[in-house]
N, C-alpha and C positions, 0 to 999 in steps of 0.2 A: 653034594655036588650038583644034583638035579636042580636045586634051588638057585645055585650060581648060574647054571646054564640058562634057566628061564629068565632070570633077571638080566643077564647079558644079552640074550636074544631080544628082550623087550626094548632095552635101551638102544641096541644097535638098529633095530627096526625103526624106532622113532627117529634116530639120527639119519638113517637112509631116507626116510620120508621127508625129513626137514631139508636134506640136501636136494632131493628131487624138486621139492616145492620152491627152493631158492632158484634153481635153474628155470623153472616155469615162470617165476616172477620176472626174471630178467628177460626171458623171451617175450613175454607179454608186454613188458615195459618198452623194449626195443622196437617191437612191431607197432606199438601205439604212438610212441613219441617221435617227433622229428629228430634227426641225428644230433642237431645242435642242442636239443633239450635233454636227450639221453646222456650226453657226455657228463654234465655235472652230477647226474644221478649215479652214473658209474663210478665217479670219483668218491662220492659219499659212501657207496658200498665198499669201495677199497679202504676208506678210512675205518669203516665199521669192521672189516675183516681184520685189520691190524689191532683195533681195540678188543675185538672178540678173542683174538689169539693172545692178547696180553692180559687184560683184566678178567675175561671170562675163564680162560684156562687156568690162570694163576689163582683166581679165587676158588675155582672148583677144587684144585689139588690141595689148597690150604684148608678149606672148610671140610673137606672129606675126611681129614685125619685129626682135626682139632675142633674144640668146642666153639664153633662159630657158624654163622649163616646169615641170611638176609635180615633176620630179626635183630641181629646184633647192632644194626644201625640205630636202634633206639637206646643203646647203652652209651656210657661215656667214651669208651674206646671207639664205638661206632660213630659217635659224633666227630671224633678226630678223623676217622676214615672218610666219613661223608664230606668233611671240610677239605680233605686232601683231594678227593675225587672232584669236588666242585672247582678247586683251584686248577686241577689238570684240565677239566672241561673248559674253563674260561680260557686257559692257555691255548688249547686246541682250537677253540672258536676264534680267538683273537688272531692266531697265526693263519688260520684258514681265511679269515676276513682280509687280512693284509695281503695274502697271496691269491685272493679269489680269482683274479684275472688269469693267472697262469694255471692255478689249480683246477678251477671249475669252468674256466672259459665263460664266466658269467659274473655279473656284478650284483646279482640278487643276494640280499642278506639272508634269505632262507637257508641256503646251504651251509654257511658258517654256523648259524644257529643250531641246525640239526647236528652238525659235527660236534658242537659243544656238549650235546646231550649223550653222546656215544660212550664216553668212559663210565659215567654213572650207570647207564642202562646195562652195559655189558657186565659190569661188576656185580650189580644186583642179581642178574640172572645167574652168574657164576656162583655167588654165595648160596643162592637158593638150591642150585643143583648139588653142590658139594654137601650141603646140610642134609638133603634128602638121601644121598648116598650113605652118609655117616649114620643116619638114624634108621637105616635099613628099610627104606621105602622105595624099592626099585620101580614099581608100577607108577607111583607118583612122579618119579624122576623121568621115566619114559614119557609120561603125559606132558610134562613141562617142556621136554626137548622137542616133542612133536608139535606142541601148541604154538610155539613161538612163530614159526614160519606159516602155520595155518592162519593165524591172525593176519599176517602180512599178505598172503596170497588172496584171502577173501577181500581185503581192502583194495588190493591191486585190481582185481576183477571188477569191482564196483567202479573204481576210478577209470578203468579202460572203457567201461560201458557208457559212462557219462562224459568222456573226453575231458577229463580233469587236467589242469595244468601240471607241469613237471614237478613243481615243488610239493604237490600233494602226494606224489609217489615217495618223496623223501619222508613225509609225515607217516606214511604207511610203514616204512622201515622202523621208525621210532615206536610205532604202536606195538610191535612185537615184544618190547620190553615189559609190557603189562603182565606177562606170565610170571614175573618175579614174585608176584603176590598170590600165585595159584600153585599149590594150596597155601593157605595162610601159614607163613613161617613162624617157627617158635620164637619166643622172646625170653626164654628162661636161660639167660646168660649171666656169667659173672661180669662185674665191672672191670676186672683185672685181666684184660686180654691184650697180650703183647702183639704188635702189628709188624714186627721186624721180619718174620718169616713170610708174611703176605707181601711185603714190599719186595723181598728177594724174589719170590716166585713170579710176581707181576713184572718186575723189571727184566728178569731173565726171559720171560715170554715175549715181552715187547721187543727186546733186541733180537730174539730168535725169529720173529715173524715180520718185523718191520721191513726187512729187505725183500722178503718174498711177496707178501700181500700188499706191501707198500710200493712194489715195483711200478705200477701205473702212476703213482704220485711222484716217484723218483723220475720217471720218464717225462712227466708233464713239467716238473720244475727244472729238468735238465734241458728243456727246449724242444721236446718231441712234438711231432704233429698230433693234433687232436684225434685223427683217425687211428693212428698207431697206439695212442694211449687207450682208446676205447677197445681196440683189438686185443691189446695185452691184458686188459682187465677181463675181457670175455674168456680168453684162453685160461687165465688163472681161475676164473669162476668154474670152468669145466674140470680143471684138475684138482679142485678142492675135495673131491670124493674121499681121498684117504683121511683128510682132516675132519670130514663129516663123520666118518666111522670113529675116528679118534675122539670126537666130541662125545659120543655115547660111551666110550670106554675110559675117559680120563678119571672119573670118580673111582672106578674099580681099580685102575692102574695105580692111582695115588695111594689108595688103601693098601694094596698089595706091597708096593715099594716101601710104605711106611713100616712094614713088618720084616722086610727082607734083610738078610745078613749074608756075609761072604765077601769074596773078592770084588770090590767095587770096580776096579779098573777092568777086570775080565768081563764084568757085566756090561760096562760102557762100551768096551771093544766089540763085544758080540752084537749089541744093538746097532753100533755104527756100521760094522761090516754088513749086517743084514740090510741096512738102509742103502748102502752103496750098491749092493747086488740088485736090489729092487730098482734103484735108479737106472742101472744099465738096461734092465728090461723095459722100464718106463720110457727111456729115450727111444728105443727101437719102436715101441708101440706108438709113441707120439709122432715120430718122424714118418711112419708108414700110414697111420690112420688119422692123424690129427686134422689135416685139412678136409678129408672126406667126411669125418664125423663131426668134429667140433665146428669146423668152418661152415658146414651145412646147417647145423642146429642154430647157430647165431648169425647166419647170413653174411659171413666174412670169407667165404670160399675164394681162394686164389689171392688173398691179400697178404698172406704170410707164407714163408718157406716151410717145408716140412721139418727141417732141422730146428726151426724156432719152436715149433710145437714140442719136439723131442726134448730140447733143452729145458723148457719150462716144466715139462712133466718130470724130468730127472731131478730138477731142483726141488720140486714138491716132495719127492720121495726122500731126498736127503733131509729136507726140513722136517718131515714126519719123524724120521729117526732122531733128529736133534731135539724135537719136542719131547719124545719119550725119554731121551737121555736127560733132558732138563728136569723132568719130573723125578727121575731116579736120583739125580744129584741133590735136588732140593729136599727130597724126602730124608736124605742123610745130612742135610745142612752143609753140603760141600759146594761152596759157591765160587771159590777162586778159579777153577777151570772155566766156568762160564764167563766170568769177567774177562779173563785173559783171551778167551776165544772170540768174543764178540766185540771187544773194544776196537781192534784194528780194522775189521771190515766196516763197522759203522762209521768210524772216523774217516776212513779212506773214501767211503761212498759219499759222505757229505762234501768232501773236497772235490770228488769227481762231478758231483751235481753242480757245484758252484762254478767250476771251470768249464762246464758245458761239454764234458767228455761223454756223458750219457744222454746223447741227444737223438738216439734212434733205437728202435726196438731190438735189433740184432745185438748191438753192443751191450745194451742194458741186460738182455737175457743172459749173455755170456758172463757178464760181470757178476750178476746175482748168483749164478751157479758157482763161479770161482770163489766167491765169498763163503758160500756154504761148505765147499770142500776144504777151504782153509780152516773154518771153524771146526769141522769134523776132525781134522788132523790135530789141531791144538788141544781139543777136548780129550782125545785119546791119550796124547802125550802127557797132559797136565793132570789128569785124574790120578789120585793116589790109589794104592792097592786097597786101603781101608779108610773109612771115615775116622775122624778123630774120636776120642772118648766122648760118649754122650754126656750132655750137660746134666748137672745134678738135678734130681727131681725137686720140683717146687711144691710147697704145701698148698699153693693156690690151685683151685680146680680149673682156673682159666689159663694157667700157664701154658706157653707154647711147648715146654718140655714134656708136657703130659701127652703121651702117645698111647693109644689103646693097645692092650696086650694081644688083642685079636680083632680082626675086622668085624663089622656088623654082621649079624647072622645072615642077612640077605645077600651078603657079598662073599661069604665063605665058599 
């Protein structure tokens, strides 16, 4: 138990440090760059947040309980994964380029190019973290978590001192992905690695977080004013603290859920209710303190109503709960509730963006909260009491049906 406590504290401390560094990076960037130059950087960070919540979290929870990691990119299955990530990256870059005027308020090709690198970078980092957790290397995991934003903040400080152009700050964001090679990942993997569960975990994470962390992108594409887009991004950056903590816990949570048995619906219901209770507290705290604290930190005091801070904070807490629920369901290969829950909100949001309904920050904030509440309700209702019978054990060491009978020693 003491070993678990030490490893959890180490990874949590690293995650907290990374979160604080992220805030400092944005504060320095906003203070150094003109408002017009900071806007595209804010949108790039918003795209990164969506990719991190999709590929990073998904790859972490997958690699933490299955024989995979960053080194698998050298195998035949890894080549397929690498090809898929490259295709996704090209798609993200192409869409970003086509919408660059509305999305980045800039015609510079740098921003779409950086956006294209985000899926591969976040996936590599996630695979590395999951592998370190599975191999029982908590201190190395803590180091990787903390080092990512350390690289970025050092680069940002240098850029600020030399009055570098805005696109260079985007390059600093990409630099953080270099931690995927530290420490050197293992390459002892079977060539027979099924990628279906990874695709499930990643797509679930993408749907679950695109609405929250993608809210500035939604507002920009819906016709929102650039000042409101930047303000929404900054508020979301401030309420990412629970996700920062979750970042340090995802490998541990994935391993634990991979071993958990019992009433699945009761577990999901408990997690959801806890998230809703925290959301109420977060709303009150955000409404009362948001403008005084977050507004002052990011120099946007007086630009947003207190209720807007509260709504964003409440949405973040519901999203945290849904993230943990997603890990719980994916660990038991129960996917149907997630598909049912996220399909309607995602489709309706696309329609709302196209029709120009989400053209201001207040409407967008209420809409995103409403979507998350609908998702929470559907997940609770659609989750079965128990997962289906586990798939037959495969003779292949690399099969996805191979689950460890006990978590790594460092995570017990």
